[in-house]
PLY file of the C-alpha trace (Angstrom):
ply
format ascii 1.0
element vertex 538
property float x
property float y
property float z
element edge 537
property int vertex1
property int vertex2
end_header
-7.82 -4.71 -21.10
-5.52 -6.08 -18.38
-4.72 -9.80 -18.78
-2.62 -11.65 -16.20
-0.54 -14.63 -17.39
0.14 -16.46 -14.12
-1.53 -16.57 -10.72
1.53 -17.79 -8.78
5.30 -17.70 -9.12
5.25 -21.50 -8.86
3.32 -21.58 -12.17
5.74 -19.10 -13.71
8.74 -21.18 -12.64
7.33 -24.43 -14.04
6.44 -22.72 -17.33
9.91 -21.28 -17.93
11.86 -24.36 -16.92
9.74 -26.48 -19.27
9.81 -24.10 -22.23
13.30 -22.58 -22.12
15.42 -25.43 -20.73
18.37 -24.87 -23.13
18.31 -21.07 -23.04
21.00 -19.20 -21.18
19.57 -18.18 -17.81
21.80 -16.56 -15.15
25.55 -15.93 -15.07
28.23 -13.93 -13.28
30.36 -11.88 -15.64
33.50 -13.77 -16.63
32.34 -16.98 -14.95
30.19 -20.03 -15.68
26.84 -19.53 -17.42
23.76 -21.50 -16.44
20.98 -22.72 -18.72
17.40 -22.86 -17.41
17.92 -26.60 -16.99
21.14 -26.07 -15.00
19.41 -23.47 -12.87
16.44 -25.72 -12.12
18.84 -28.32 -10.71
20.12 -25.73 -8.22
16.56 -24.75 -7.30
15.62 -28.38 -6.63
18.76 -28.86 -4.54
17.85 -25.92 -2.27
14.20 -26.98 -2.09
15.27 -30.51 -1.07
17.46 -29.15 1.76
14.67 -26.93 3.07
11.97 -29.62 2.91
14.23 -32.27 4.42
14.88 -29.94 7.33
11.23 -29.44 8.13
10.60 -26.07 6.43
6.92 -26.05 5.51
4.28 -23.93 3.82
4.37 -20.28 4.93
7.70 -20.56 6.75
10.07 -17.62 6.23
13.40 -18.01 4.40
15.97 -15.20 4.67
17.96 -14.35 1.52
21.07 -12.36 2.40
23.86 -11.94 -0.11
25.29 -10.06 -3.03
23.99 -10.60 -6.58
24.63 -14.13 -7.88
22.76 -16.99 -9.55
22.48 -18.86 -6.25
20.53 -15.95 -4.73
17.92 -16.57 -7.40
18.02 -20.31 -6.76
17.11 -19.68 -3.13
14.32 -17.32 -4.15
12.68 -19.73 -6.59
13.18 -22.73 -4.28
11.13 -20.88 -1.68
8.34 -19.39 -3.80
7.71 -22.55 -5.82
7.50 -24.59 -2.62
5.04 -22.39 -0.76
7.62 -20.78 1.54
7.91 -17.02 2.03
11.15 -15.32 0.99
12.57 -12.50 3.08
15.11 -10.73 0.82
17.46 -8.57 2.92
19.51 -5.72 1.49
23.21 -6.58 2.01
23.96 -2.95 2.91
21.82 -3.19 6.03
23.81 -3.09 9.27
24.25 -6.19 11.40
21.74 -4.83 13.92
19.16 -4.25 11.19
19.72 -7.71 9.70
19.37 -9.52 13.02
16.33 -7.41 13.82
14.73 -8.53 10.53
15.56 -12.20 11.19
13.85 -11.93 14.56
10.87 -9.82 13.44
10.14 -11.99 10.38
10.10 -15.23 12.45
12.47 -16.74 9.89
13.25 -20.45 10.26
15.85 -20.69 7.47
18.50 -18.46 5.95
20.51 -18.61 2.74
23.51 -16.37 3.41
26.66 -15.50 1.44
30.12 -15.80 2.97
30.51 -12.01 2.84
27.36 -11.50 4.90
27.59 -14.47 7.27
29.63 -12.56 9.86
26.68 -10.17 10.37
24.57 -12.95 11.87
24.52 -12.77 15.64
24.89 -15.88 17.77
21.23 -15.51 18.78
20.16 -15.46 15.11
22.27 -18.53 14.33
20.75 -20.31 17.32
17.16 -19.40 16.39
17.47 -20.32 12.71
16.76 -24.00 12.11
18.50 -24.11 8.73
21.44 -22.09 7.37
22.68 -22.60 3.80
25.85 -20.97 2.45
24.73 -19.12 -0.66
28.07 -19.25 -2.50
28.10 -23.04 -2.93
24.71 -24.09 -1.48
26.31 -26.17 1.26
24.46 -26.77 4.53
25.91 -24.90 7.52
23.20 -25.80 10.02
20.59 -28.54 9.74
20.30 -32.19 8.82
22.41 -33.12 5.81
20.32 -35.92 4.32
22.13 -37.14 1.23
20.37 -38.42 -1.88
16.95 -37.67 -0.50
14.30 -35.74 -2.37
11.17 -34.35 -0.81
7.84 -35.96 -1.51
5.59 -33.22 -0.11
4.31 -30.78 -2.73
2.65 -27.74 -1.25
-0.22 -26.20 -3.18
0.63 -22.54 -3.73
-2.31 -20.10 -3.85
-2.33 -16.68 -5.50
-3.02 -14.87 -2.21
-0.18 -16.61 -0.34
2.62 -14.30 0.76
5.53 -14.80 -1.64
7.88 -12.24 -0.12
8.28 -9.97 2.86
10.56 -7.11 1.85
11.85 -4.80 4.54
12.02 -1.26 3.20
15.13 0.85 3.58
13.03 3.89 4.53
14.49 7.40 4.67
12.26 8.43 7.57
11.84 5.46 9.89
12.82 1.92 10.81
12.30 -0.75 8.13
8.79 -2.18 7.74
8.08 -5.63 6.29
6.07 -5.25 3.08
4.01 -8.39 2.38
3.74 -9.13 -1.35
1.54 -11.98 -2.52
2.07 -14.22 -5.53
-0.79 -12.34 -7.17
0.88 -8.97 -6.46
4.08 -10.03 -8.22
2.46 -11.92 -11.11
0.11 -9.04 -11.89
3.08 -6.67 -11.86
4.86 -8.74 -14.51
1.86 -8.63 -16.83
1.62 -4.86 -16.35
5.31 -4.41 -17.17
4.88 -6.22 -20.48
2.89 -3.27 -21.77
5.93 -1.05 -21.37
8.56 -3.30 -22.89
8.27 -6.65 -24.63
10.92 -9.10 -23.46
12.11 -11.87 -25.79
14.30 -14.94 -25.18
17.28 -13.32 -26.94
17.32 -10.39 -24.48
20.36 -9.98 -22.22
19.79 -8.09 -18.98
22.79 -6.56 -17.21
22.01 -6.38 -13.49
23.30 -3.35 -11.57
20.97 -3.12 -8.56
20.66 -5.32 -5.43
18.45 -8.37 -6.05
16.81 -7.81 -2.67
15.34 -4.52 -3.92
11.81 -4.98 -5.29
12.59 -3.09 -8.49
15.45 -5.42 -9.43
13.77 -8.57 -8.13
10.46 -8.09 -9.97
11.72 -6.58 -13.22
15.30 -7.84 -13.23
14.74 -11.50 -12.24
11.11 -12.48 -12.64
10.39 -10.60 -15.88
13.33 -12.00 -17.91
12.83 -15.44 -16.36
9.20 -15.44 -17.49
10.30 -14.91 -21.10
13.36 -17.17 -21.26
15.84 -14.27 -21.38
19.24 -14.17 -19.64
20.68 -12.02 -16.84
24.35 -11.20 -16.24
25.62 -10.19 -12.77
28.81 -8.36 -11.88
30.77 -8.89 -8.67
32.01 -5.33 -8.16
30.17 -2.04 -7.56
28.95 -0.61 -10.90
31.28 2.40 -11.09
31.93 3.93 -14.51
35.42 2.37 -14.72
34.08 -1.09 -13.85
31.05 -0.85 -16.14
32.62 0.36 -19.40
34.60 -2.78 -20.31
31.74 -5.02 -19.14
29.24 -3.16 -21.35
31.56 -3.58 -24.31
31.84 -7.35 -23.79
28.30 -8.23 -22.63
26.53 -5.87 -25.06
23.26 -5.98 -23.07
19.86 -5.22 -24.54
18.25 -4.24 -21.22
19.50 -2.39 -18.15
17.51 -1.34 -15.08
19.02 1.54 -13.19
18.51 4.20 -10.56
19.18 7.83 -11.59
22.45 7.94 -9.63
24.22 5.58 -12.05
23.40 7.44 -15.27
23.87 10.81 -13.52
27.40 9.83 -12.53
28.19 8.69 -16.06
26.85 12.01 -17.37
28.94 14.04 -14.93
32.19 12.12 -15.45
32.01 11.20 -19.14
29.60 13.57 -20.90
29.55 16.99 -19.24
33.31 17.29 -19.71
32.92 16.69 -23.46
30.27 19.41 -23.70
32.58 21.93 -22.02
35.92 20.79 -23.43
36.45 23.87 -25.66
35.06 27.35 -26.26
33.38 26.39 -29.56
31.40 23.62 -27.86
30.37 25.95 -25.06
29.24 28.59 -27.53
27.26 26.07 -29.61
25.74 24.56 -26.49
24.31 27.94 -25.57
21.91 27.71 -28.52
18.98 25.28 -28.79
20.08 23.96 -32.19
23.70 23.61 -31.07
22.74 21.84 -27.85
20.56 19.33 -29.67
23.31 18.70 -32.23
25.93 18.08 -29.54
23.52 15.82 -27.64
22.79 13.82 -30.78
26.49 13.34 -31.57
27.37 12.40 -27.99
24.34 10.12 -27.88
25.80 7.96 -30.65
28.99 7.58 -28.64
27.08 6.70 -25.48
25.08 4.02 -27.32
28.34 2.54 -28.60
29.82 2.72 -25.09
26.84 0.70 -23.81
27.63 -2.03 -26.32
25.46 -0.86 -29.20
22.48 -3.14 -28.47
20.64 -1.47 -25.58
16.98 -1.11 -26.48
15.63 -0.46 -23.00
17.32 1.51 -20.23
14.85 1.69 -17.37
15.20 4.42 -14.75
13.36 4.27 -11.42
13.80 4.55 -7.67
13.88 8.35 -7.53
13.50 11.39 -9.76
16.15 11.84 -12.45
18.06 15.10 -12.81
16.26 17.15 -15.52
19.57 18.16 -17.16
20.60 14.51 -17.49
17.17 13.51 -18.77
17.18 16.26 -21.38
20.49 14.86 -22.64
19.09 11.30 -22.84
15.96 12.55 -24.61
17.71 14.71 -27.18
20.44 12.10 -27.69
17.81 9.56 -28.71
18.99 7.16 -26.01
16.39 4.37 -25.42
15.54 5.23 -21.82
12.20 5.00 -20.03
11.00 6.24 -16.64
8.92 4.25 -14.18
7.37 5.08 -10.83
6.39 2.85 -7.95
7.13 1.67 -4.45
8.05 -1.55 -2.67
4.42 -1.63 -1.51
3.21 -1.81 -5.14
5.60 -4.55 -6.31
6.83 -1.90 -7.54
5.50 -0.20 -10.70
2.26 1.77 -10.85
3.12 4.22 -13.66
5.54 4.16 -16.55
6.34 4.75 -20.19
7.94 2.88 -23.06
11.05 4.28 -24.77
8.88 5.79 -27.49
6.42 7.60 -25.22
8.68 9.42 -22.74
7.98 13.00 -21.73
10.70 14.86 -19.88
10.27 14.75 -16.08
7.12 12.62 -16.24
6.83 9.06 -14.99
4.13 8.44 -17.60
0.49 7.39 -17.11
-0.88 4.72 -14.79
-0.26 1.13 -15.87
-3.05 -1.09 -17.15
-4.78 -2.66 -14.18
-3.82 0.20 -11.84
-5.96 3.14 -10.77
-4.26 6.33 -9.66
-5.74 9.58 -8.44
-4.79 12.66 -6.46
-6.04 12.90 -2.89
-7.26 16.37 -1.90
-5.75 18.16 -4.93
-4.75 21.80 -4.63
-7.54 23.69 -6.46
-5.01 25.97 -8.18
-2.23 23.54 -9.14
-3.95 20.13 -9.07
-1.11 18.82 -6.89
-1.72 16.42 -4.04
-0.89 12.99 -2.65
-0.89 10.14 -5.17
-3.08 7.20 -4.11
-3.36 3.85 -5.84
-5.51 0.76 -6.27
-4.61 -2.41 -8.13
-3.79 -6.12 -7.88
-0.13 -5.26 -7.28
-0.77 -3.32 -4.03
0.67 -5.08 -0.97
-1.29 -7.16 1.52
0.07 -4.96 4.35
3.03 -4.64 6.69
4.03 -7.82 8.53
2.97 -7.77 12.19
2.21 -4.06 12.01
-1.53 -3.43 11.84
-1.18 0.22 12.85
1.21 1.04 9.99
-0.96 -0.94 7.58
-4.06 1.02 8.59
-2.19 4.32 8.17
-1.04 3.27 4.69
-4.59 3.11 3.29
-7.50 5.51 3.04
-10.79 4.49 4.64
-12.10 3.38 1.24
-9.06 1.18 0.49
-6.68 3.33 -1.59
-2.96 2.95 -0.90
-1.33 6.22 0.14
2.03 6.59 -1.61
3.13 9.59 0.49
4.35 11.08 -2.81
3.02 14.37 -4.17
2.20 14.66 -7.84
-0.02 16.08 -10.53
-1.51 14.72 -13.76
-1.48 16.63 -17.03
-4.46 16.64 -19.42
-3.13 13.47 -21.13
-2.90 11.48 -17.90
0.87 11.74 -17.54
2.00 11.84 -13.92
4.59 14.32 -12.64
6.14 13.65 -9.23
6.76 16.76 -7.14
8.30 15.27 -3.99
7.60 13.39 -0.78
4.66 14.51 1.34
6.78 14.50 4.50
9.55 16.51 2.82
7.38 19.32 1.45
7.98 22.74 2.98
5.20 25.32 3.16
6.51 28.80 2.33
5.72 32.04 4.14
2.82 32.80 1.80
1.53 29.23 1.70
3.53 28.09 -1.35
4.43 24.40 -1.67
8.22 24.07 -1.83
9.69 20.73 -2.93
13.27 20.25 -1.63
13.97 17.52 -4.18
13.52 19.97 -7.07
15.99 22.43 -5.55
18.44 19.60 -4.85
18.41 18.60 -8.51
19.56 22.13 -9.40
22.25 22.09 -6.71
23.52 18.66 -7.76
23.82 19.86 -11.35
26.73 22.10 -10.30
30.11 20.61 -11.19
31.52 21.20 -7.71
28.71 19.34 -5.92
28.52 15.64 -5.08
25.22 15.65 -3.19
22.89 17.92 -1.25
19.90 18.18 1.04
17.60 21.18 1.41
15.80 21.82 4.69
14.02 24.63 6.49
15.52 26.45 9.45
13.71 29.38 11.10
11.67 30.07 7.99
14.72 30.04 5.67
15.84 27.41 3.14
19.25 25.98 3.98
21.25 23.70 1.68
23.59 21.11 3.18
26.11 20.43 0.42
28.81 17.81 0.01
31.40 19.41 -2.27
33.59 17.62 -4.79
36.94 18.31 -3.17
38.93 16.99 -6.12
37.21 19.31 -8.61
37.39 22.21 -6.18
41.14 21.75 -5.76
41.55 21.74 -9.55
39.52 24.91 -10.01
41.41 26.85 -7.35
44.78 25.17 -7.87
46.59 28.43 -8.55
45.29 30.03 -5.35
47.12 29.86 -2.05
43.96 30.20 -0.04
43.07 27.66 2.63
40.38 25.05 2.09
37.94 27.12 4.14
38.51 30.15 1.91
37.95 28.06 -1.23
34.74 26.68 0.20
33.45 30.16 1.06
34.03 31.24 -2.53
32.24 28.26 -3.99
29.37 28.69 -1.52
28.78 32.22 -2.81
29.01 31.02 -6.41
26.63 28.14 -5.72
24.11 30.39 -3.98
23.95 32.67 -7.02
23.85 29.69 -9.42
20.92 28.01 -7.68
18.86 31.12 -7.01
19.12 32.15 -10.66
17.49 28.86 -11.68
14.65 28.36 -9.18
11.44 30.26 -8.53
11.36 33.11 -6.01
10.02 31.13 -3.05
12.46 28.22 -3.64
15.59 30.36 -3.29
18.06 29.23 -0.66
19.38 31.59 1.99
22.41 29.68 3.17
24.82 27.01 1.94
26.42 24.82 4.63
29.19 22.37 3.83
28.35 18.76 4.69
31.42 17.19 6.22
31.84 13.76 4.63
29.19 11.81 2.80
25.51 11.81 3.70
24.24 8.70 5.43
22.07 6.88 2.90
19.75 3.94 2.54
20.97 0.91 0.55
19.08 2.37 -2.44
21.17 5.56 -2.28
18.54 7.89 -0.82
19.66 10.26 1.92
18.24 9.41 5.35
16.62 12.81 5.65
15.38 12.28 9.19
18.99 12.37 10.40
19.47 15.91 9.10
16.09 17.57 9.63
0 1
1 2
2 3
3 4
4 5
5 6
6 7
7 8
8 9
9 10
10 11
11 12
12 13
13 14
14 15
15 16
16 17
17 18
18 19
19 20
20 21
21 22
22 23
23 24
24 25
25 26
26 27
27 28
28 29
29 30
30 31
31 32
32 33
33 34
34 35
35 36
36 37
37 38
38 39
39 40
40 41
41 42
42 43
43 44
44 45
45 46
46 47
47 48
48 49
49 50
50 51
51 52
52 53
53 54
54 55
55 56
56 57
57 58
58 59
59 60
60 61
61 62
62 63
63 64
64 65
65 66
66 67
67 68
68 69
69 70
70 71
71 72
72 73
73 74
74 75
75 76
76 77
77 78
78 79
79 80
80 81
81 82
82 83
83 84
84 85
85 86
86 87
87 88
88 89
89 90
90 91
91 92
92 93
93 94
94 95
95 96
96 97
97 98
98 99
99 100
100 101
101 102
102 103
103 104
104 105
105 106
106 107
107 108
108 109
109 110
110 111
111 112
112 113
113 114
114 115
115 116
116 117
117 118
118 119
119 120
120 121
121 122
122 123
123 124
124 125
125 126
126 127
127 128
128 129
129 130
130 131
131 132
132 133
133 134
134 135
135 136
136 137
137 138
138 139
139 140
140 141
141 142
142 143
143 144
144 145
145 146
146 147
147 148
148 149
149 150
150 151
151 152
152 153
153 154
154 155
155 156
156 157
157 158
158 159
159 160
160 161
161 162
162 163
163 164
164 165
165 166
166 167
167 168
168 169
169 170
170 171
171 172
172 173
173 174
174 175
175 176
176 177
177 178
178 179
179 180
180 181
181 182
182 183
183 184
184 185
185 186
186 187
187 188
188 189
189 190
190 191
191 192
192 193
193 194
194 195
195 196
196 197
197 198
198 199
199 200
200 201
201 202
202 203
203 204
204 205
205 206
206 207
207 208
208 209
209 210
210 211
211 212
212 213
213 214
214 215
215 216
216 217
217 218
218 219
219 220
220 221
221 222
222 223
223 224
224 225
225 226
226 227
227 228
228 229
229 230
230 231
231 232
232 233
233 234
234 235
235 236
236 237
237 238
238 239
239 240
240 241
241 242
242 243
243 244
244 245
245 246
246 247
247 248
248 249
249 250
250 251
251 252
252 253
253 254
254 255
255 256
256 257
257 258
258 259
259 260
260 261
261 262
262 263
263 264
264 265
265 266
266 267
267 268
268 269
269 270
270 271
271 272
272 273
273 274
274 275
275 276
276 277
277 278
278 279
279 280
280 281
281 282
282 283
283 284
284 285
285 286
286 287
287 288
288 289
289 290
290 291
291 292
292 293
293 294
294 295
295 296
296 297
297 298
298 299
299 300
300 301
301 302
302 303
303 304
304 305
305 306
306 307
307 308
308 309
309 310
310 311
311 312
312 313
313 314
314 315
315 316
316 317
317 318
318 319
319 320
320 321
321 322
322 323
323 324
324 325
325 326
326 327
327 328
328 329
329 330
330 331
331 332
332 333
333 334
334 335
335 336
336 337
337 338
338 339
339 340
340 341
341 342
342 343
343 344
344 345
345 346
346 347
347 348
348 349
349 350
350 351
351 352
352 353
353 354
354 355
355 356
356 357
357 358
358 359
359 360
360 361
361 362
362 363
363 364
364 365
365 366
366 367
367 368
368 369
369 370
370 371
371 372
372 373
373 374
374 375
375 376
376 377
377 378
378 379
379 380
380 381
381 382
382 383
383 384
384 385
385 386
386 387
387 388
388 389
389 390
390 391
391 392
392 393
393 394
394 395
395 396
396 397
397 398
398 399
399 400
400 401
401 402
402 403
403 404
404 405
405 406
406 407
407 408
408 409
409 410
410 411
411 412
412 413
413 414
414 415
415 416
416 417
417 418
418 419
419 420
420 421
421 422
422 423
423 424
424 425
425 426
426 427
427 428
428 429
429 430
430 431
431 432
432 433
433 434
434 435
435 436
436 437
437 438
438 439
439 440
440 441
441 442
442 443
443 444
444 445
445 446
446 447
447 448
448 449
449 450
450 451
451 452
452 453
453 454
454 455
455 456
456 457
457 458
458 459
459 460
460 461
461 462
462 463
463 464
464 465
465 466
466 467
467 468
468 469
469 470
470 471
471 472
472 473
473 474
474 475
475 476
476 477
477 478
478 479
479 480
480 481
481 482
482 483
483 484
484 485
485 486
486 487
487 488
488 489
489 490
490 491
491 492
492 493
493 494
494 495
495 496
496 497
497 498
498 499
499 500
500 501
501 502
502 503
503 504
504 505
505 506
506 507
507 508
508 509
509 510
510 511
511 512
512 513
513 514
514 515
515 516
516 517
517 518
518 519
519 520
520 521
521 522
522 523
523 524
524 525
525 526
526 527
527 528
528 529
529 530
530 531
531 532
532 533
533 534
534 535
535 536
536 537
């Protein structure tokens, strides 16, 4: 039975501040740590500024900045006061950011020094209040000292708590409206996957403006009196390793890219470091033994206390997941979208099945729309209290996002097994229909390509009935491999193309074989959540 703890984020905030006042709350690695009591003082300070400057119930407040405790202070100041937050991904371009400020009808903005230069003069003129996120000083507005607001807005469960503009791979951003009820129901659902306790320490790696990190990386630990640590630099392997050793987190939320990079740079090399390892790894028993031994080292590298490593945002490489599974690493997979706040399916660390996102969460209904009679595959559709209210000022897109009988269309293709476990096949818009009517999923081929040591990233598309792979090669590794050769770069690339073509086609089914490998010059253009903007290349 699904039981929801809170109906609004205002209730959640009041509960945690009252019950966990002396607990450690938010901190930046190597800097001052805040208790829940300290944090509530910051929240009240921001709320006072906004109220004193005429921001009222339902008004939009932009949050634009890198991860820090003050970002959270702005978020809670808004949602507890009946305002609507508009979290903006800091990797958005200036044009995108100013477009969002205009489209959202925002009256106030809390902006970090690093992001402030992206605000256009028109945006600054139209915003009634601007607060500098780094120190919560007022940049624009009435600075009324020693004044506290007396108006207390009643917050209702169906009020819009946040409008989150997606970083879509196929179109311009759309403003997803999430209610207090959407977000609160999501938190109760997530509890079934992993119990959070006040002693938990979350290490934050993802942007706070992303729904995944905001819901499960801020709200969930805050609800239980746990603490969250932020880092000020990009979470590369070299940056992360000493931090993991010192923080010793119990919980980390990640996208596949982070653990895949760690696997490629720190683990794959160990597996292939000598001929004995390679020979052992070629057997099932030897592979599992090596994975188990390396798993112990990885756990120690992560500080020795991680009990939940959540992976979401996109499909994880099956080779990397097999390592995590056989190593006994406490990982879990989840599936969802911004429009579902975000989770709709997931597993605990003890119930994972390789390449499955797990069954639907309690309180959510999932089914396959128009399933293929032979494979059972089709579009995943969802119903539940965590499904968005719609897209802001976009009735046409909202209508397209739902079936006539009210199911949300995820645009993802999947299939359920007999035990109700969901397996994601790919995006509906990305699927390629083969010459004989076969469904070809580019993402599955890309996972194979990206598993090659000489590849950084790839994208598979169809051209004139043939599958073509755009590939960004790892120049550094390629130079090492062909160091003794005097061939030009172009000759080296032609050799690795031929090798890659054989490698991939030996691992995929007949109708998923690629016909051509094309080098991608430079990096692919990506969304802030590290997904390739496919529409630019198709």
